[in-house]
C-alpha positions as CSV (number, residue, x, y, z in Angstrom):
1,M,80.6,-44.1,7.2
2,I,80.8,-41.2,4.7
3,S,80.7,-37.8,6.3
4,I,79.6,-34.7,4.4
5,P,81.2,-31.4,5.3
6,P,78.8,-28.8,6.8
7,T,79.5,-26.4,3.9
8,N,78.5,-29.0,1.3
9,M,75.4,-29.9,3.4
10,N,74.2,-26.3,3.4
11,L,74.8,-26.0,-0.4
12,F,72.9,-29.2,-1.0
13,S,69.9,-28.1,1.2
14,T,69.7,-24.7,-0.6
15,T,69.8,-26.3,-4.1
16,F,67.2,-28.9,-3.1
17,A,64.8,-26.2,-1.8
18,R,65.2,-24.2,-5.0
19,L,64.3,-27.2,-7.1
20,L,61.2,-27.9,-5.0
21,T,60.1,-24.2,-5.4
22,L,60.7,-24.4,-9.2
23,A,58.7,-27.7,-9.4
24,A,55.8,-26.2,-7.4
25,G,55.7,-23.2,-9.8
26,V,55.6,-25.4,-12.8
27,L,52.7,-27.4,-11.4
28,A,50.8,-24.3,-10.5
29,F,51.3,-22.9,-14.0
30,A,50.0,-26.1,-15.6
31,A,47.0,-26.2,-13.3
32,A,46.2,-22.5,-14.3
33,A,46.5,-23.3,-18.0
34,Q,44.0,-26.1,-17.7
35,N,41.5,-24.1,-15.6
36,P,41.8,-20.5,-16.7
37,A,40.2,-17.8,-14.5
38,P,36.7,-16.6,-15.7
39,P,36.9,-13.4,-17.7
40,L,36.1,-10.1,-16.0
41,T,32.6,-8.8,-16.7
42,A,31.6,-5.2,-16.7
43,P,29.2,-4.2,-13.9
44,A,25.5,-4.0,-14.9
45,P,24.5,-0.5,-16.1
46,Q,22.6,1.5,-13.6
47,P,19.1,2.6,-14.6
48,Q,18.8,6.1,-16.0
49,W,16.1,8.7,-16.1
50,E,14.4,8.8,-19.6
51,T,13.2,12.3,-20.2
52,L,11.2,13.6,-23.2
53,A,10.3,17.2,-24.0
54,S,7.7,17.9,-26.7
55,A,6.4,21.1,-28.3
56,G,3.8,21.9,-31.0
57,L,2.6,25.1,-32.6
58,T,-0.1,25.7,-35.2
59,L,-0.7,29.2,-36.7
60,T,-3.2,30.3,-39.4
61,K,-3.6,33.8,-40.8
62,G,-5.9,35.2,-43.5
63,N,-9.6,34.1,-43.5
64,S,-9.0,32.5,-40.1
65,D,-6.7,33.8,-37.4
66,T,-5.8,31.0,-35.0
67,M,-3.0,29.9,-32.8
68,L,-2.5,26.7,-30.9
69,A,0.6,25.9,-28.8
70,N,1.4,22.9,-26.7
71,L,4.4,22.1,-24.4
72,G,5.0,18.9,-22.5
73,V,7.6,17.0,-20.6
74,T,7.7,13.4,-19.3
75,T,10.4,11.5,-17.4
76,S,10.5,8.0,-16.0
77,K,12.9,5.6,-14.3
78,K,12.7,1.9,-13.7
79,W,14.7,-0.1,-11.1
80,T,14.4,-3.8,-10.5
81,A,11.5,-3.3,-8.1
82,N,10.5,0.3,-8.5
83,E,9.0,2.5,-11.3
84,I,8.5,6.3,-11.3
85,N,6.6,8.2,-14.0
86,L,6.3,12.0,-14.0
87,G,4.7,14.3,-16.5
88,A,3.4,17.9,-17.1
89,S,1.8,19.6,-20.1
90,M,0.1,22.9,-21.1
91,T,-2.0,23.8,-24.1
92,Y,-3.0,27.3,-25.1
93,G,-5.0,28.5,-28.1
94,E,-6.8,31.5,-29.6
95,V,-9.2,32.2,-32.4
96,S,-9.3,35.8,-33.7
97,G,-7.7,37.0,-30.5
98,V,-10.3,35.1,-28.3
99,Q,-8.9,32.5,-26.0
100,N,-10.4,29.1,-26.7
101,V,-7.9,26.7,-25.1
102,N,-6.1,27.1,-21.8
103,N,-5.4,24.0,-19.8
104,Y,-2.6,22.6,-17.6
105,N,-2.0,19.1,-16.4
106,G,0.5,17.3,-14.1
107,N,0.7,13.7,-13.0
108,A,3.0,11.4,-11.0
109,Q,2.9,7.7,-10.4
110,Y,5.0,5.4,-8.3
111,N,4.8,1.6,-8.7
112,R,6.4,-1.0,-6.4
113,L,6.8,-4.4,-8.0
114,F,5.9,-7.3,-5.7
115,S,6.8,-9.8,-8.4
116,E,7.8,-9.5,-12.1
117,R,4.3,-8.6,-13.1
118,F,2.2,-7.7,-9.9
119,Y,2.6,-4.2,-8.4
120,G,1.1,-1.7,-6.1
121,G,1.4,2.0,-6.3
122,L,0.1,5.6,-6.0
123,K,-1.0,8.0,-8.7
124,L,-1.6,11.7,-8.4
125,N,-3.1,13.9,-11.1
126,A,-3.7,17.7,-11.1
127,T,-5.7,19.6,-13.7
128,K,-6.6,23.2,-14.4
129,D,-8.8,24.2,-17.5
130,D,-10.0,27.7,-17.8
131,I,-12.2,27.1,-20.8
132,A,-13.9,24.1,-19.1
133,N,-14.2,26.3,-15.9
134,I,-12.1,23.8,-13.9
135,D,-10.3,26.0,-11.4
136,Y,-8.6,22.9,-10.0
137,R,-9.0,19.1,-9.8
138,F,-6.7,16.9,-7.7
139,T,-7.1,13.1,-7.9
140,L,-5.3,10.8,-5.5
141,S,-5.4,7.1,-6.4
142,P,-3.8,4.2,-4.5
143,L,-3.7,1.2,-6.8
144,L,-2.9,-2.5,-7.5
145,G,-1.9,-3.5,-11.0
146,Y,-0.7,-6.4,-13.1
147,Y,1.3,-6.6,-16.3
148,F,-0.6,-9.1,-18.6
149,V,2.1,-8.6,-21.2
150,K,5.7,-7.6,-20.3
151,E,8.0,-8.0,-23.2
152,P,10.8,-5.7,-24.5
153,A,8.7,-4.6,-27.4
154,T,5.1,-4.8,-25.9
155,Q,3.7,-4.1,-22.5
156,F,0.1,-4.1,-21.4
157,S,-1.0,-3.5,-17.8
158,M,-4.3,-2.9,-15.9
159,E,-4.7,-1.4,-12.4
160,A,-7.6,-0.6,-10.0
161,G,-8.1,1.0,-6.7
162,P,-10.0,3.7,-4.7
163,S,-9.7,7.4,-5.6
164,Y,-10.2,10.7,-3.8
165,I,-11.1,13.8,-5.9
166,V,-11.0,17.4,-4.8
167,E,-12.2,19.9,-7.3
168,K,-13.6,23.4,-8.0
169,L,-15.9,23.8,-11.0
170,G,-16.8,27.4,-11.4
171,A,-17.9,28.6,-8.0
172,I,-18.7,25.1,-6.7
173,S,-16.0,23.3,-4.6
174,R,-16.5,19.7,-3.6
175,S,-14.7,16.5,-2.8
176,Y,-15.8,12.9,-3.1
177,A,-14.6,9.3,-3.1
178,G,-14.4,7.3,-6.3
179,L,-13.2,4.1,-7.9
180,R,-10.5,4.0,-10.5
181,I,-9.9,1.4,-13.3
182,G,-7.0,2.1,-15.7
183,E,-5.0,0.4,-18.4
184,R,-1.9,1.1,-20.5
185,F,-0.7,-0.4,-23.7
186,E,2.7,0.3,-25.4
187,H,4.2,-1.3,-28.5
188,K,7.6,-0.6,-30.1
189,F,7.6,-1.4,-33.8
190,N,11.3,-1.0,-33.9
191,D,14.0,1.3,-32.4
192,R,12.4,4.3,-34.3
193,A,8.6,4.0,-33.9
194,K,6.2,3.3,-31.1
195,L,2.5,3.5,-30.2
196,W,0.9,3.9,-26.8
197,Q,-2.6,4.1,-25.4
198,T,-4.0,4.8,-22.0
199,A,-7.5,4.9,-20.5
200,E,-9.1,5.4,-17.1
201,F,-12.6,5.4,-15.7
202,I,-13.3,7.0,-12.3
203,P,-17.0,6.9,-11.1
204,Q,-18.2,8.4,-7.9
205,V,-18.6,5.7,-5.2
206,D,-22.2,6.6,-4.2
207,R,-23.3,7.9,-7.6
208,F,-22.0,5.8,-10.5
209,S,-23.8,8.1,-13.0
210,Q,-21.3,10.8,-12.2
211,Y,-17.8,9.9,-13.5
212,L,-14.6,11.0,-15.2
213,A,-13.2,9.2,-18.2
214,N,-9.8,9.9,-19.8
215,F,-8.3,8.4,-23.0
216,E,-5.0,9.0,-24.8
217,L,-3.6,7.5,-28.0
218,G,-0.2,8.5,-29.4
219,V,2.4,7.6,-32.0
220,D,6.0,8.6,-32.1
221,S,8.4,8.3,-35.0
222,A,12.1,9.1,-34.7
223,I,13.9,11.4,-37.1
224,T,17.3,11.1,-35.4
225,Q,18.4,9.3,-32.2
226,Q,17.1,12.2,-30.1
227,V,14.4,14.0,-32.2
228,S,11.1,12.5,-33.2
229,L,7.7,13.5,-34.6
230,R,4.6,12.7,-32.6
231,A,0.8,12.9,-32.7
232,V,-1.4,12.5,-29.7
233,I,-5.2,12.3,-29.4
234,Q,-6.6,13.1,-25.9
235,D,-10.3,12.8,-24.9
236,N,-11.5,13.9,-21.5
237,Y,-15.1,13.3,-20.4
238,N,-16.8,14.7,-17.3
239,S,-20.4,13.5,-16.9
240,Q,-21.2,16.5,-14.8
241,P,-19.3,19.5,-16.2
242,A,-19.4,23.1,-14.9
243,V,-22.6,25.1,-15.7
244,G,-22.7,26.1,-19.3
245,R,-19.8,23.8,-20.3
246,K,-19.8,20.7,-22.5
247,A,-19.0,17.3,-21.0
248,N,-16.4,16.2,-23.6
249,D,-13.1,17.8,-24.6
250,L,-11.2,16.3,-27.5
251,R,-7.7,17.4,-28.6
252,L,-5.4,16.4,-31.4
253,I,-1.8,17.5,-30.6
254,T,1.1,17.2,-33.1
255,G,4.6,18.4,-32.6
256,I,8.3,17.6,-32.2
257,A,9.8,15.7,-29.2
258,Y,13.4,15.7,-28.0
259,K,14.8,12.8,-25.9
260,F,17.4,13.6,-23.3
């Protein structure tokens, strides 16, 4: 029988263990080379507020002396299942020193998406128009809506629901329930030009001959990444205006917009 001295046995064990460790490392490296780890991906960008401020001014002097100014701001944000749209505007005008336009408007809408296209929400609108003798009008509208078209370049949605209106026309204050039907269309021709259109019809529940109808059509064309030119047509119709006032108000607003 051949005996191995203890010292040589320890050296043999240590060398054998190192060889096993080296072999395991080589096998692991070969496996990693055949199955590389997936590349790291950047986290998805978080939704941001999109804010747009617009301003327009028209002046004439000479045979006519007029001034028309408009200021507006809109902001919106879209998450996976939530949408918020906020806006405010004011328009003021004079002819020969006599005020002929003076109105203010604010609106807010929240949508909760139940699916990719179907949503429910709440819309609030506030209006004041000194020339139309509207001291105030508040419209609160719960709604259900649906995106019939929802593409990156084109979107079209319709919504409907009850409304509650509180207003003061001249010296008459009143409140009533209504129905609201609305729609919105938007199309981006490219990264620099877009068109949008909105409309809503709000008849009184117990008297359909009395109603509010609002329409807007606008185009926006970018000059730079942040500055654009825009033109907007707004038409507001009240079937029962204040005493001595006309039912229809039509405005054409042109100006410059700045995107934040």
